[in-house]
C-alpha positions in Angstrom: 27.2 19.7 -23.4 23.8 21.0 -22.4 20.9 18.7 -22.7 17.6 19.4 -24.5 14.1 19.1 -23.1 13.5 15.6 -24.4 16.7 14.4 -22.7 15.6 16.1 -19.5 12.3 14.3 -19.6 14.0 11.0 -20.2 16.4 11.5 -17.2 13.4 12.2 -14.9 11.6 9.1 -16.2 14.7 7.0 -15.5 14.8 8.5 -12.0 11.2 7.4 -11.6 12.2 3.8 -12.5 10.4 3.8 -15.8 11.7 0.8 -17.8 9.7 1.2 -21.1 7.8 3.6 -23.2 5.2 2.2 -25.6 4.8 4.3 -28.7 4.9 4.5 -32.5 8.2 5.9 -33.7 8.4 9.1 -35.7 6.9 12.5 -36.4 6.7 14.9 -33.4 8.1 12.2 -31.1 11.5 12.1 -32.9 13.4 14.0 -30.3 12.0 12.0 -27.4 12.8 8.8 -29.3 16.4 9.8 -29.8 16.7 10.7 -26.1 15.3 7.3 -25.1 17.9 5.5 -27.3 20.6 7.1 -25.2 19.1 6.0 -22.0 18.3 2.8 -20.0 14.7 3.0 -21.0 13.4 0.6 -23.7 11.4 2.1 -26.5 8.7 -0.5 -27.4 7.7 0.3 -30.9 4.1 -0.8 -31.4 2.1 -0.9 -34.7 -0.7 1.3 -33.3 -0.9 3.7 -30.4 -4.0 2.0 -29.0 -1.9 -1.1 -28.5 0.7 0.9 -26.8 -1.8 2.5 -24.4 -3.2 -0.9 -23.5 0.2 -2.4 -23.1 1.2 0.4 -20.7 -2.0 0.0 -18.8 -1.2 -3.7 -18.3 2.3 -2.9 -17.2 0.9 -0.3 -14.8 -1.5 -2.9 -13.4 1.4 -5.3 -12.7 4.2 -2.9 -11.7 2.5 0.2 -10.4 3.4 2.8 -13.1 4.0 2.9 -16.9 4.4 5.3 -19.8 3.0 5.5 -23.3 3.3 8.2 -26.0 1.5 9.4 -29.1 2.5 11.8 -31.8 0.3 14.6 -33.0 -3.1 14.2 -34.5 -4.1 10.6 -35.1 -1.5 9.4 -32.6 -3.5 11.2 -29.8 -6.9 9.9 -30.9 -5.6 6.3 -31.2 -4.5 6.4 -27.6 -7.9 7.1 -26.2 -9.3 3.6 -25.7 -6.3 2.4 -23.7 -6.1 5.6 -21.8 -9.7 5.2 -20.7 -9.0 1.6 -19.7 -6.1 2.7 -17.5 -8.0 5.6 -15.9 -11.2 3.7 -15.2 -9.2 0.8 -13.8 -7.3 3.1 -11.5 -3.8 2.3 -12.6 -1.1 4.9 -12.7 0.0 5.8 -16.2 1.7 8.8 -17.8 0.8 9.8 -21.4 3.2 11.9 -23.4 1.2 13.5 -26.1 3.6 15.2 -28.5 1.9 17.9 -30.5 2.4 20.1 -33.5 4.9 23.0 -33.2 3.7 25.6 -30.7 3.8 28.5 -33.3 1.2 26.6 -35.4 -1.3 26.1 -32.7 -4.7 27.7 -33.4 -4.0 27.9 -37.1 -5.9 24.7 -38.2 -2.5 23.1 -38.9 -2.3 19.6 -40.2 -3.0 17.0 -37.5 -3.7 19.6 -34.8 -5.7 18.4 -31.8 -6.5 20.0 -28.5 -5.0 17.6 -26.0 -6.6 19.4 -23.0 -10.1 18.7 -24.4 -9.2 15.3 -25.8 -7.9 13.8 -22.6 -9.9 15.8 -20.1 -12.4 13.0 -19.3 -9.8 10.2 -18.8 -7.1 11.8 -16.7 -6.5 13.3 -13.3 -3.8 15.7 -14.6 -3.7 17.1 -18.1 -1.4 20.0 -19.0 0.6 21.4 -21.9 4.2 22.3 -21.7 4.9 25.6 -23.5 8.3 26.6 -22.0 11.4 24.7 -21.0 11.1 26.2 -17.4 7.9 24.2 -17.0 9.3 20.8 -17.8 10.6 19.6 -14.5 7.7 20.9 -12.4 5.0 19.7 -14.8 6.5 16.2 -15.3 7.0 15.7 -11.5 3.5 16.9 -10.8 2.0 14.7 -13.5 3.7 11.6 -12.2 2.8 12.5 -8.7 -0.8 12.8 -9.7 -0.8 9.4 -11.5 0.8 7.5 -8.6 -1.1 9.2 -5.8 -4.5 9.3 -7.4 -4.1 6.0 -9.2 -5.0 7.1 -12.7 -3.8 8.8 -15.9 -1.7 11.9 -16.2 -1.2 13.6 -19.5 1.5 16.1 -20.6 1.3 17.8 -24.0 4.7 18.3 -25.5 5.0 20.4 -28.7 7.6 19.1 -31.1 9.6 22.4 -31.1 9.8 22.5 -27.3 11.4 19.0 -27.2 14.5 20.2 -28.9 15.0 23.4 -26.8 17.8 23.7 -24.2 16.6 22.3 -20.9 16.2 24.7 -17.9 16.7 23.7 -14.3 14.1 24.6 -11.6 14.3 24.9 -7.8 11.4 22.6 -7.2 11.6 18.8 -6.4 12.3 16.3 -9.2 11.8 13.4 -6.9 8.7 11.2 -7.1 7.3 10.4 -3.7 5.7 7.0 -3.4 4.1 7.3 0.0 2.5 4.5 1.9 0.4 5.8 4.8 -1.5 3.6 7.1 -5.2 4.4 6.8 -8.0 2.6 8.7 -11.3 3.4 10.3 -11.4 4.9 13.8 -11.7 2.6 16.8 -15.3 3.5 17.2 -16.1 2.6 13.6 -14.2 -0.7 13.9 -16.3 -1.5 17.0 -19.5 -0.8 15.1 -18.3 -3.2 12.4 -17.4 -5.9 14.9 -20.7 -5.6 16.7 -22.6 -6.2 13.5 -20.5 -9.2 12.5 -20.6 -10.7 16.0 -24.4 -10.5 16.1 -24.9 -12.6 12.9 -23.9 -16.1 12.1 -23.9 -16.1 8.2 -21.2 -13.8 6.9 -19.9 -13.6 3.3 -16.8 -11.6 2.2 -16.5 -10.2 -1.3 -13.2 -8.7 -2.4 -12.1 -6.5 -5.3 -8.7 -5.2 -6.6 -8.5 -2.9 -3.5 -7.8 -6.0 -1.4 -4.9 -7.2 -3.6 -2.3 -6.8 -0.8 -4.5 -8.4 1.9 -4.6 -12.1 0.8 -3.3 -13.4 4.1 -5.5 -11.1 6.2 -8.6 -11.9 4.1 -8.0 -15.7 4.5 -7.5 -15.3 8.2 -10.7 -13.3 8.5 -12.7 -15.8 6.4 -11.5 -18.8 8.4 -12.1 -17.0 11.7 -15.7 -16.2 10.6 -16.3 -19.5 8.7 -17.2 -17.1 5.8 -17.2 -17.9 2.1 -15.1 -15.5 0.0 -16.1 -14.2 -3.4 -14.1 -11.9 -5.6 -14.3 -9.7 -8.7 -12.5 -10.4 -12.0 -9.7 -8.1 -11.1 -9.5 -9.3 -7.5 -9.2 -13.0 -8.5 -5.4 -13.2 -8.9 -4.9 -11.7 -5.4 -7.7 -13.3 -3.4 -8.1 -16.8 -4.9 -4.6 -18.3 -4.1 -4.2 -20.3 -0.9 -7.8 -19.5 0.1 -9.8 -22.6 1.1 -13.0 -20.5 1.6 -13.1 -19.0 -1.9 -16.3 -19.5 -3.9 -15.4 -17.8 -7.2 -16.7 -14.8 -9.0 -20.1 -13.2 -9.4 -21.5 -10.8 -11.9 -21.7 -11.2 -15.7 -18.7 -13.5 -15.5 -19.6 -15.4 -12.3 -20.5 -18.7 -10.6 -23.7 -19.7 -8.8 -21.7 -20.4 -5.6 -20.6 -16.8 -5.2 -24.0 -15.4 -6.1 -25.8 -17.5 -3.6 -23.2 -17.0 -0.9 -23.8 -13.2 -1.2 -27.6 -13.4 -1.3 -28.0 -16.0 1.5 -25.7 -14.2 3.9 -27.0 -12.2 6.8 -24.0 -9.9 6.5 -22.1 -9.1 3.3 -18.7 -7.4 3.7 -17.4 -5.7 0.6 -13.6 -5.2 0.7 -11.9 -2.9 -1.8 -14.5 -3.4 -4.6 -16.6 -1.0 -6.7 -18.6 -4.0 -8.0 -20.6 -2.5 -10.9 -23.3 -5.1 -11.5 -26.1 -3.8 -9.3 -28.5 -6.5 -10.5 -26.3 -9.1 -8.8 -26.1 -7.2 -5.5 -28.4 -8.5 -2.7 -30.9 -6.2 -1.2 -32.3 -8.0 1.9 -29.1 -8.5 4.0 -26.9 -6.1 5.8 -24.0 -4.8 3.6 -20.8 -3.3 4.9 -18.4 -1.7 2.5 -14.8 -0.8 3.2 -12.8 1.1 0.6 -9.8 3.4 0.5 -11.8 6.0 -1.4 -14.7 7.3 0.6 -16.5 8.6 -2.5 -17.2 5.1 -3.6 -19.1 4.1 -0.5 -22.8 3.3 -1.1 -23.1 4.0 -4.8 -23.7 0.4 -5.7 -25.7 -0.9 -2.8 -27.7 0.2 0.3 -25.2 0.0 3.1 -25.6 -0.7 6.8 -22.1 0.7 7.3 -19.5 2.4 5.1 -15.9 2.7 6.2 -12.7 4.2 4.7 -9.4 2.4 5.1 -6.7 0.2 3.6 -8.1 -3.3 3.5 -5.0 -5.0 5.0 -4.7 -2.6 7.9 -8.4 -2.5 8.5 -8.8 -6.3 8.7 -5.7 -6.5 11.0 -7.3 -4.0 13.4 -10.7 -5.7 13.2 -9.7 -9.3 14.0 -9.1 -8.8 17.7 -12.6 -7.3 18.1 -14.4 -10.3 16.6 -15.8 -13.5 18.2 -14.7 -16.6 16.4 -17.6 -18.5 14.8 -17.7 -22.3 15.2 -20.6 -23.3 13.0 -19.4 -24.2 9.4 -22.9 -25.0 8.1 -23.2 -21.8 6.0 -19.7 -22.1 4.6 -20.1 -25.8 3.7 
């Protein structure tokens, strides 16, 4: 028996290791809901789409990818807060925005919304499926955008398209989760090492971008006798097994982290887009390392800005550093 578009979408989500879809049952989502019930994916029926979007954002934060859905009209609007949260937090999430029947679009039909305009400011990918031939390519591209760019991707799915017979395409249905090694050049690393080696008082401040580098950050901190502060989102990754940690700073912070940052000669920002400019020191040398070059220098005046994965960058940096013996600043 041939499958319909909704079943085709669910099969691709299963292949992408999706375990749950957070949504409110009914209306234009009915065909998708039926397809999910026949699959290994669990349909988490929430009371409000906003709750579903926030739940999916939390799952994406923990597991790397998640899915939520909203039916036409108010279902789309209710998703917005959670979708913004996911996108601004840089977590990969797919939003399935089922819409009114395609033949009613542009006719002021009940609960009609323009999903392209509605989700444009809180997504990296935002497209409407209008033909069965689009489904595989659009869904694969949407998920690839969400995972690769670390943000939200939205697909608009008209209710009548969901029940049409699925069409196969010749493009890839596979989701590619790549893991390239990115670090600064040897010359840039040497510039960084020279600055650190020339100063005694160094503080390290970590964000969520350093979440996979706990061991490397601890080794770097102990080597430099440097206190380590962290952001709210970086806390879970950086605090454990870290004898040099001094807590958070910012609106939810501690004096220890604030003073460690302000009294240092060199402040190293690792994987953080720390937003509270009023808490950022201005008289010391600041070095920022981030995987996204566009974030460099927009929160503080930098002595040096580098692009790279924090774990790989610190591993490459350590052999270039001179170990510090004086613990006075740390203590």
